[in-house]
N, C-alpha and C positions, 0 to 999 in steps of 0.2 A: 382509471387515471382521471384526466380532466374531461369535462363535458364538451368543450370546444378547444380547438387548437390555440386560439388567441385569447380566450377568456377563462377565468377560474371562479368557482363559487367561493365566497367568503361569508362568514356568519358574524353578525354583530351581537352585542350583549342583549339587545332587546329582542333578538330572535329574527329580526328582519334580514333577509339576504339580498345581496346585490352582486352584480357582475363587477369584477376588477380585471383590468388587463393583466396579461401574463408578466409584463415588465414590472407593474406595481406589486404584483404578488412576489416576484423575486426580490424586490427591494426590501420587503418586509421580512424576508427570511434571513436569519443570522448567517453570515459568512458565505452566502451563496454567490454574491457578486465577487467576493475575493477569490473564491474557488474558480469561478468562471474566468476571471482575469488571469489567474495563475495558469490555468489550462491553456488559455489563448497564448500567453507568453511562451509556455513550453512548446506549443505547436509552432509558433512563429520562429522559435530558435531551433527546434529539433528538425523540422522539415528541410530547411536549407542545408543544415549539417549533414543530414542523411543523403541528400542529393549530391553534395560535394564529395562525400565518402564514396558513393557509387561512381562518380565521375573519375575520381583519383584512382580507384581500383581498376576501372576500365582502361585508363591511360597506361597504368603500370603493366597490365596484362598485354596491351598492344606493344609496348616497348620490349617486353620479354619475348613475345612472339617474333617481332622483327629481328631482335638480337639473335635468337636461335636460328631463324631462317637465314640470316646473313652468314653465320658461321657454318651452317650446313652447306650452303651454296659455295662458300669459299673452299671448304674441304673437298667438295665434289669437283669443282673446277681445277683445283690444284692436282688432282689425279689425272685429269684429261690433258692439261698443258703444264709443262715444267715452268719453273720460275724464269724470269728474264735474265738472271745472271748466270744461267747455265746449270744451276744445281737442279737435280731431280728430287722428287719427293719420295725417294726410295731409301729405306734404312740400309745402312752398310753394317754388316756384322763383321766385327774385327776378331781375328783369331787371337786367342790368348796364348802367348808363348811360355 
């Protein structure tokens, strides 16, 4: 790869070599900056969307769990105590005549 993290060797026509910073090296490459900008834009857009999707999924799972828990507790409590209007939670089997 490169000989140093921040510098790159470049060669001139005369054969003399000099150090060029990595940013200058990138500027001379075709489409490198465009690709880097597109990657940065994709990351800037994708990461918040992924976090939002995780958050929405977690909230929906909590709502489903609370909904199921409430209905389970209501069913359990209705077997312990009859309803206030005097009806019991027992099914009446009617005879067919």
